[in-house]
C-alpha positions in Angstrom: -22.5 -192.7 71.6 -19.4 -190.6 70.8 -20.1 -188.7 74.0 -19.4 -192.1 76.0 -16.9 -193.0 73.6 -15.2 -189.9 74.3 -13.5 -191.3 77.4 -11.2 -193.2 75.3 -9.0 -194.1 78.2 -11.0 -193.9 81.4 -9.2 -194.5 84.5 -11.1 -192.3 87.7 -9.0 -190.9 90.4 -8.5 -187.4 91.8 -4.6 -187.3 91.8 -3.1 -184.4 89.6 -1.7 -185.4 86.6 0.6 -183.8 83.9 -0.9 -181.6 80.9 -1.9 -183.5 78.0 -1.0 -181.6 74.7 -2.7 -182.6 71.4 -0.3 -182.7 68.7 -2.6 -184.1 66.4 -6.6 -184.5 65.9 -8.4 -185.7 62.9 -12.1 -186.2 62.2 -13.6 -188.3 59.6 -15.0 -186.2 56.9 -18.9 -185.6 57.2 -18.7 -187.5 60.8 -21.8 -187.2 62.6 -22.7 -188.2 66.3 -23.7 -191.7 66.4 -26.7 -193.2 68.6 -25.2 -196.2 70.1 -27.6 -196.0 73.1 -28.4 -199.4 74.1 -26.1 -201.2 71.7 -22.6 -202.8 73.0 -19.1 -200.7 72.6 -16.1 -202.4 73.3 -13.4 -200.7 75.4 -10.0 -201.7 74.2 -6.7 -200.3 75.7 -3.6 -201.8 74.4 -0.8 -201.5 77.2 1.8 -204.2 78.2 0.7 -204.6 81.6 -2.4 -206.7 81.9 -3.1 -205.7 85.1 -3.4 -201.9 83.8 -5.3 -203.2 80.7 -7.9 -204.5 83.2 -8.6 -201.5 85.5 -8.4 -199.2 82.4 -10.9 -201.0 80.4 -13.2 -201.5 83.3 -13.0 -197.6 84.6 -13.5 -196.9 80.7 -16.4 -199.4 80.2 -18.1 -197.7 83.6 -18.0 -194.1 82.0 -19.3 -195.3 78.4 -22.0 -197.3 79.9 -23.0 -194.1 82.2 -23.6 -192.4 78.6 -26.2 -194.8 77.3 -24.0 -197.7 75.3 -23.8 -200.8 77.0 -19.7 -200.8 77.4 -18.0 -204.4 77.7 -14.0 -204.3 78.2 -12.3 -206.2 75.9 -10.7 -208.7 78.3 -14.1 -209.8 79.3 -14.9 -210.7 75.8 -11.8 -212.2 74.3 -9.4 -215.0 75.7 -5.8 -213.8 76.2 -4.7 -216.2 74.0 -6.7 -214.4 71.1 -6.5 -210.9 72.5 -3.6 -209.9 70.0 -5.0 -211.5 67.0 -7.5 -209.5 65.1 -9.2 -212.1 63.2 -9.8 -214.1 66.2 -10.7 -211.0 68.2 -13.3 -210.2 65.7 -15.1 -213.5 65.8 -15.5 -212.9 69.9 -16.6 -209.2 69.1 -19.2 -210.2 66.8 -20.6 -213.4 68.7 -20.9 -210.8 71.6 -22.9 -208.3 69.4 -20.0 -205.4 69.9 -21.1 -202.4 67.5 -18.5 -199.7 68.2 -15.0 -199.7 69.5 -12.6 -197.4 71.4 -9.1 -198.3 71.0 -6.3 -196.5 73.0 -2.4 -197.2 72.5 0.8 -196.0 74.0 2.9 -195.1 70.7 6.1 -194.7 72.6 8.2 -192.9 75.0 10.5 -190.1 74.3 10.2 -190.3 70.6 8.8 -187.6 68.9 7.0 -188.3 65.5 5.1 -186.0 63.1 1.6 -186.8 62.4 -0.9 -185.5 59.8 -4.5 -186.3 58.9 -3.3 -188.6 56.0 -2.4 -191.3 58.5 -5.6 -191.9 59.5 -6.7 -193.1 56.0 -3.6 -195.3 55.4 -4.0 -199.0 55.6 -3.6 -199.7 59.0 -6.0 -197.0 60.2 -8.9 -197.5 57.3 -10.5 -200.6 59.4 -11.2 -201.2 62.8 -9.9 -204.6 62.8 -6.6 -204.0 60.8 -5.7 -201.0 63.5 -6.5 -204.0 66.3 -4.3 -206.2 64.9 -1.6 -203.8 64.0 -2.0 -202.0 67.5 -1.5 -205.3 69.4 1.9 -206.0 67.4 3.7 -202.1 68.8 3.1 -202.1 72.2 5.1 -199.6 74.3 5.1 -199.7 78.1 3.9 -197.0 80.2 6.7 -195.3 82.6 10.0 -196.8 83.5 12.8 -196.0 85.8 13.2 -192.4 84.2 13.3 -188.9 85.8 11.1 -187.5 83.2 9.2 -189.2 80.6 7.1 -187.9 77.5 4.5 -190.3 76.5 2.5 -190.4 73.3 -0.8 -191.7 73.1 -3.3 -192.4 70.3 -6.7 -192.7 70.6 -9.2 -193.8 67.7 -13.0 -194.3 67.7 -14.3 -196.7 65.3 -18.1 -197.7 64.0 -17.8 -201.4 63.3 -20.9 -201.3 61.3 -18.3 -200.5 58.5 -15.2 -200.5 60.4 -14.2 -197.1 59.8 -12.6 -194.4 62.0 -14.8 -191.6 63.3 -12.2 -189.4 65.2 -8.5 -189.8 65.8 -6.3 -187.9 68.5 -2.5 -187.9 69.3 -1.4 -186.7 72.7 2.1 -186.2 74.2 2.4 -185.8 77.9 5.6 -185.3 79.9 6.6 -186.7 83.2 3.0 -188.2 84.5 3.1 -189.0 88.0 0.7 -192.0 87.8 -0.4 -194.1 84.8 -4.2 -194.4 86.1 -4.5 -190.8 86.8 -2.7 -189.8 83.8 -5.0 -191.9 81.6 -8.3 -190.3 83.6 -7.1 -186.8 82.5 -6.5 -187.9 79.0 -10.0 -189.2 78.7 -11.7 -185.8 79.7 -9.5 -183.7 77.4 -10.5 -186.1 74.7 -13.9 -185.8 75.6 -13.7 -181.8 75.4 -12.0 -182.3 71.8 -15.0 -184.4 70.6 -17.5 -181.9 71.7 -15.4 -179.1 69.9 -15.5 -181.3 66.7 -19.3 -181.3 67.5 -19.1 -185.4 67.7 -20.3 -185.3 71.1 -22.3 -182.9 73.5 
């Protein structure tokens, strides 16, 4: 499943993108590959643009499904008015039979933060639904009218059978030319990191 989930923000195009530098990578102690073949996995992309969210989640879901799980974009499961509420979204996810979740969120632009493995055991990160609610309260736009923009993105993989995080990575990219292409390249890089961590084949 993590091979599929490795596509943690998949937007497939062929345009050249900026390099993605991993400034932090964390794997849950004792984490092993999960078998989500035939099971439902939600694709969640937290961005301020509904159009980008929809296209991104659709692409992410296609890549996840191609690897065995049954991926579902979150916007198809949760009504727009409930999307930013972890409690209400959780109910929709449970009724849809979702067992795994990939969340990708833009942390900010032009801001440098220091990350350590400790952060992923803190309150917001320790449970998938706590992070879901926290993430929607801190949505940053991608791009803007700047000549050069540095974007920091956080990607987390959760097992919803217990709500715990399995893998997390933070990347920083300077001056991406296209948001969709940038996400596609980022997804590929995340997949490589998961393979290195022996969480994906």
